[in-house]
LUMGUGU-759887 format. One line per 4 residues: number of its first residue (from 0); for each residue z, y, x of C-alpha. Coordinates in Angstrom, 1 decimal, decimal comma. Last residue first. Example, Ala and Ser with C-alpha at 12.3 -4.5 7.8 and 13.67 -1.06 7.14 Angstrom:
<sites>
1) 7,1:-1,1:13,7  7,8:-4,5:12,3
</sites>
This chain:
<sites>
70) 224,1:264,6:167,3  221,7:267,2:165,4  222,5:266,0:162,1  219,8:267,4:159,6
66) 219,8:266,4:155,9  223,1:268,0:155,2  221,5:271,6:155,5  223,8:274,8:155,0
62) 227,4:273,3:156,3  227,0:274,6:159,9  227,7:271,0:161,1  225,1:269,8:158,6
58) 222,3:271,8:160,2  220,2:275,0:160,0  219,3:276,1:156,6  216,7:279,1:156,2
54) 217,1:282,7:156,3  219,9:282,7:159,2  223,3:284,2:158,6  224,5:280,9:158,5
50) 223,6:280,3:162,2  225,8:283,2:163,2  229,1:281,7:161,3  228,3:278,5:162,6
46) 228,2:278,8:166,4  231,3:276,9:167,3  230,2:274,2:164,8  232,3:272,4:162,5
42) 234,0:269,1:161,5  237,0:268,8:159,0  240,2:266,3:158,6  239,6:263,4:160,6
38) 242,5:261,2:160,6  244,7:259,8:163,5  246,0:256,2:163,2  249,0:255,7:161,1
34) 251,8:253,8:162,8  254,7:256,4:161,6  257,4:256,9:164,0  255,5:259,6:166,4
30) 254,6:261,7:163,3  250,9:261,9:162,4  248,0:263,3:164,2  245,7:265,3:162,1
26) 242,1:265,9:163,7  240,1:268,6:163,3  236,6:268,3:164,9  234,6:270,6:167,0
22) 231,1:270,6:168,0  230,2:272,9:170,8  227,3:275,1:171,4  224,9:275,8:174,0
18) 222,1:278,2:173,9  218,9:278,9:172,2  220,2:279,9:168,5  218,4:277,3:166,5
14) 217,6:274,9:169,2  221,1:274,2:169,9  222,1:272,9:173,4  224,9:270,2:173,1
10) 228,7:270,3:173,6  230,7:267,2:172,1  233,7:266,5:170,2  235,7:269,6:170,9
6) 239,3:269,1:169,5  240,7:271,4:166,7  244,4:270,1:166,3  246,6:269,4:163,3
2) 250,0:267,9:163,8  251,9:265,9:161,3  255,7:266,6:160,2
</sites>
């Protein structure tokens, strides 16, 4: 069975919330006997819930503004 893990990709200061947030990536690791590379399934921000409550779109990591990439 494959193993899923959320891993911290980067930690950055966010201008929208005024403190550091971590960008996380969900990676699926195959079984030991399969030669496949790990696959990225999803990405998220540790502060996404709070950012989604703003009146205006924030960034792509929160899912509200695909045009702004903070990395």
